[in-house]
Every structure is written in C-alpha cells, then in structure tokens.
C-alpha positions in Angstrom: -12.5 -17.4 -1.4 -12.7 -13.7 -2.3 -10.1 -11.5 -0.8 -11.5 -8.8 1.5 -10.7 -5.2 0.3 -8.4 -3.2 2.5 -10.0 0.1 1.5 -13.2 1.2 -0.4 -13.8 4.6 -1.8 -13.8 6.6 -5.1 -11.4 7.2 -8.0 -11.9 10.7 -9.4 -10.5 12.5 -12.4 -12.1 15.9 -12.8 -15.8 15.2 -13.0 -15.5 11.5 -13.7 -15.9 9.4 -10.6 -16.3 5.6 -10.0 -16.4 3.5 -6.8 -13.2 1.4 -6.3 -11.9 -1.2 -3.9 -8.2 -1.5 -3.0 -6.5 -4.7 -1.9 -2.8 -5.2 -1.0 -0.9 -6.8 -3.8 1.4 -8.6 -1.3 0.6 -10.7 1.8 2.4 -11.8 4.9 -0.4 -14.0 6.1 1.5 -17.2 5.0 4.5 -16.4 7.3 4.9 -18.6 10.3 3.9 -16.6 13.4 4.3 -17.5 17.0 2.5 -16.5 20.2 4.4 -16.2 23.4 3.1 -18.7 25.9 3.7 -19.7 29.6 5.3 -23.0 29.0 4.2 -24.2 32.5 0.4 -23.7 31.8 0.3 -23.5 28.0 -1.6 -20.2 28.3 -0.8 -17.1 26.1 1.2 -14.3 27.7 -0.5 -10.9 27.1 1.2 -7.5 27.1 -0.2 -4.5 28.9 0.6 -0.7 29.0 1.7 0.5 32.5 2.3 4.1 33.7 6.1 4.6 33.5 6.1 6.6 36.8 3.4 4.9 39.0 3.8 1.4 37.5 0.0 1.1 37.5 -1.8 -0.6 34.5 -3.4 1.9 32.0 -6.9 1.0 30.7 -7.6 1.3 27.0 -10.1 4.2 27.5 -7.4 6.2 29.4 -4.8 5.9 26.6 -4.0 9.0 24.5 -1.5 10.1 21.9 1.3 12.4 23.0 3.6 14.7 21.1 6.8 15.4 23.0 7.7 19.1 23.3 10.4 18.5 25.9 11.7 16.0 28.4 8.6 14.4 30.1 6.5 17.2 28.7 3.8 16.2 26.1 1.0 17.8 24.1 -1.9 15.3 24.4 -4.1 14.5 21.5 -7.4 12.7 21.9 -9.2 10.5 19.3 -11.6 13.5 18.7 -8.6 15.7 17.9 -7.3 13.2 15.4 -10.7 12.7 13.8 -11.0 16.5 13.4 -8.2 16.5 10.8 -9.9 14.1 8.4 -9.3 15.0 4.8 -11.2 14.4 1.6 -8.5 11.9 0.7 -9.9 9.5 3.3 -12.5 8.3 0.8 -11.4 9.7 -2.6 -8.4 9.2 -4.8 -8.5 12.4 -6.8 -5.9 12.2 -9.6 -4.1 15.6 -9.5 -1.3 15.2 -12.1 0.1 12.8 -14.6 3.8 12.1 -15.2 5.7 9.9 -17.7 5.5 6.2 -16.6 9.3 5.8 -16.4 10.0 9.1 -14.5 9.5 7.9 -10.9 12.6 6.4 -9.4 12.2 2.8 -8.1 13.4 3.9 -4.6 10.2 6.0 -4.1 7.9 3.0 -4.7 6.9 1.6 -1.3 4.0 -0.9 -1.3 1.7 -2.1 -4.2 -2.0 -2.4 -4.0 -4.6 -3.6 -6.6 -7.3 -1.1 -7.5 -10.4 -2.4 -9.2 -14.0 -1.2 -9.8 -16.3 -1.8 -6.8 -19.6 -1.5 -8.7 -20.6 -2.6 -12.2 -22.0 0.9 -12.9 -18.6 2.4 -12.5 -16.6 0.0 -14.8 -16.8 2.2 -17.9 -15.4 5.2 -16.0 -12.7 3.0 -14.5 -11.8 1.5 -17.9 -11.6 4.9 -19.7 -9.2 6.3 -17.1 -7.1 3.1 -17.2 -6.9 3.0 -21.0 -6.2 6.7 -21.4 -3.2 6.4 -19.1 -2.0 3.3 -21.1 -2.3 5.2 -24.4 -0.3 8.1 -23.2 2.2 6.0 -21.3 1.7 8.0 -18.1 0.9 7.3 -14.4 -1.4 9.3 -12.2 -0.3 11.1 -9.0 -2.7 11.5 -6.1 -3.0 11.4 -2.3 -4.7 8.9 0.0 -5.1 8.8 3.8 -3.7 5.5 5.1 -3.3 5.0 8.9 -4.1 8.6 9.7 -1.4 9.9 7.4 -1.9 11.4 4.0 0.3 9.5 1.6 1.3 10.4 -2.0 0.4 7.5 -4.3 1.0 6.7 -8.0 -1.6 4.9 -10.1 -0.2 2.6 -12.8 -2.4 0.9 -15.4 -1.7 -2.9 -15.3 -3.7 -5.4 -17.4 -7.4 -4.9 -16.8 -6.8 -3.0 -13.5 -4.7 -0.4 -11.9 -1.8 -0.9 -9.5 -1.6 1.8 -6.8 1.8 2.3 -5.2 2.3 4.2 -2.0 5.3 6.5 -2.3 8.0 7.1 0.3 8.3 10.7 1.5 11.3 12.6 0.1 13.1 12.8 3.5 12.9 9.0 3.7 15.0 8.4 0.6 18.8 8.2 0.8 20.5 9.2 -2.4 22.7 6.5 -3.9 25.6 8.9 -4.8 26.9 9.1 -1.2 27.1 5.3 -0.9 28.6 4.6 -4.4 31.0 7.5 -4.8 34.1 5.5 -3.6 33.6 2.5 -5.9 35.9 2.2 -8.9 34.3 3.4 -12.1 35.7 0.6 -14.3 36.2 -3.1 -13.8 39.2 -5.1 -15.1 38.3 -5.5 -18.9 40.0 -9.0 -18.9 37.7 -10.3 -16.1 34.4 -9.0 -17.4 34.1 -11.6 -20.3 34.7 -14.4 -17.7 31.9 -13.1 -15.5 29.7 -12.8 -18.5 30.2 -16.5 -19.2 29.2 -17.3 -15.7 26.1 -15.2 -16.0 25.1 -16.9 -19.2 25.5 -20.3 -17.5 23.3 -19.3 -14.6 20.6 -17.4 -16.6 17.1 -18.8 -16.4 13.5 -17.7 -16.7 12.1 -16.0 -13.6 10.0 -18.1 -11.3 8.5 -17.3 -7.8 10.2 -20.4 -6.5 13.5 -18.5 -6.7 12.4 -16.5 -3.6 11.1 -19.4 -1.5 12.0 -19.5 2.2 13.5 -22.9 3.3 13.4 -22.0 7.0 9.7 -21.3 6.9 9.1 -24.6 4.9 11.0 -26.5 7.6 9.0 -24.8 10.4 5.7 -25.7 8.6 6.8 -29.3 8.4 7.5 -29.4 12.1 4.2 -27.7 12.9 2.3 -30.1 10.6 3.7 -33.1 12.5 2.7 -31.5 15.9 -0.8 -30.7 14.6 -1.6 -34.3 13.9 -2.2 -34.8 17.6 -4.4 -31.7 18.0 -8.1 -31.1 17.1 -8.6 -28.6 14.3 -9.5 -25.1 15.4 -13.0 -23.8 14.7 -13.2 -21.1 12.0 -14.9 -17.9 12.7 -17.7 -16.7 10.4 -16.7 -13.8 8.2 -18.9 -10.7 8.4 -20.5 -9.4 5.3 -19.0 -6.2 3.8 -21.2 -3.2 3.3 -21.2 -1.9 -0.3 -20.6 1.9 -0.6 -23.4 3.8 -2.3 -22.5 4.9 -5.8 -22.1 8.5 -6.8 -21.1 7.7 -10.5 -21.8 10.5 -13.0 -22.5 10.1 -16.7 -18.9 9.6 -18.1 -19.4 11.3 -21.5 -21.1 14.3 -20.0 -18.5 14.5 -17.2 -15.6 14.4 -19.7 -17.2 17.1 -21.9 -17.7 19.3 -18.9 -14.2 18.7 -17.7 -12.6 19.6 -21.1 -14.8 22.7 -21.4 -13.7 23.8 -18.0 -10.1 23.3 -18.9 -10.5 25.3 -22.1 -12.2 28.1 -20.2 -9.4 28.2 -17.7 -6.8 28.3 -20.5 -8.6 31.3 -22.1 -8.6 33.1 -18.8 -4.9 32.4 -18.3 -4.2 33.6 -21.8 
C-alpha cells in the first residue's frame, strides 16, 4: 500500500522548480495505543473543553487562540488572523543557501522526512538538484511552514531521493559544555585496554532488531489473544489524493537564466 504524503508542494532553486511530495521517514503508527473507556459500559470516554470560570462546555466554533499579555488577560486570535500570516513557504521549499554536509551539528537535526518528485515531468529537475549537491558534498538550507510555524529545514541528498530534516531553533539547543565540564578529561590508562576488549567482544553489525520494544511485543501478544473472540473491524475507504498542478519550467533554460542573473549581480557588486 502506498504511503500517503504528509505534504505536497514545490522544490525551488533559483528558476528551477519541480513538484515534490514529503513523507515522514519515521512512524509511530505501530505503537500500542489505548482509548480510555467506561469499564461499566464499555463506551469510550470523551474529553471536552469547559470555561474555566463558568464551568460551561465550549463548542468548537466558539474556541479561539489566546496570547497571554497578563494574568487572565489575553489577546484573542481567530482562524482568519492566523490564515492572514500565510507565507510562501507554505507550498514552496526555496533553497536559499548551501553549507558543507558535515557542518550541521547533530543536535540541531529534529525529524527526518523523505522528499521525492511528485510528477514525472519534474524528475529531471529534482535529479539535477540532488546530484549537484552530492557532487559538491553540500546540503541545502531552506524554510517550510509546518503546523502554522515556519521551520528551518536542511535538504540532504540520499540515494535516489532527498532527506529533509526539520531543524531545532537555536534557543531550543542546550550546549554540551555546561553539562560535561566537570567530567575528568582522562580515564585510567590501565583500564582502557580492558574496556576495549569488552567492546570487541560485544561488537556486531547494526540491525533494527537492536531497538525492538519487548513491552510492546508482550502487549501485542495479549491483544491478539483477546481479539480472537471479537469480530474484525471494518476498514474505512481511503480518499483519493488530488495531484497538484505542475509549474515546472525548462530546466536547462532555467539554469542558464539563473547563472546569467548571478553573473549580472556579481558585476554590479564589483
């Protein structure tokens, strides 16, 4: 079964554009998840927003986002207010800069996604951008709106596709120096060879089975036993995805125009 894309839009480098689809590289759908039930009736328990002062339930259409400017004092933002700040990065990944592939510290990498062409017409443009980054050993830096927030992203060529990593904001990263500064610089030189022997004995080839979850496996076994007495649930029909219209330009012409524009800007700067 084909995996449904999380996002569809365009990858853009200067005048070269191609339609792309983005899919999360990781999944939590296999995790065991539980619903809260009323054990007397077997019915699901539902949550509901209530007014913190009146105690009355609040309907969906009456909900709004609020930014606190003081105690019990909020600036209210409606959906129209939030939609009014839509940026170009909602539908376009415009590569702004390139940096050496090994220059981004691991702690900034947040969540990986697979980026692939979303239209046969755009495959050439996608492949040229991918292979050029590979040849120069660089990654692309861009921005993308995810969940109403504009996130910095890095595009890393990988195999036939591109891996897009969302990046953590600078104020989210804690520097390691403040946590490691009190640790001794050097270990006992007589003990290091002994630990090396242990490491050699325990060294093996990497396998995904090394990160299996025995608790989840035990829960699945219990659930499987209980499901034997139940009728299988009916599967809902998946809705067809709309394919975005293509705005691909001729790649050779676009590259020539882009290079000519860069040379013109360099002459003006000189």
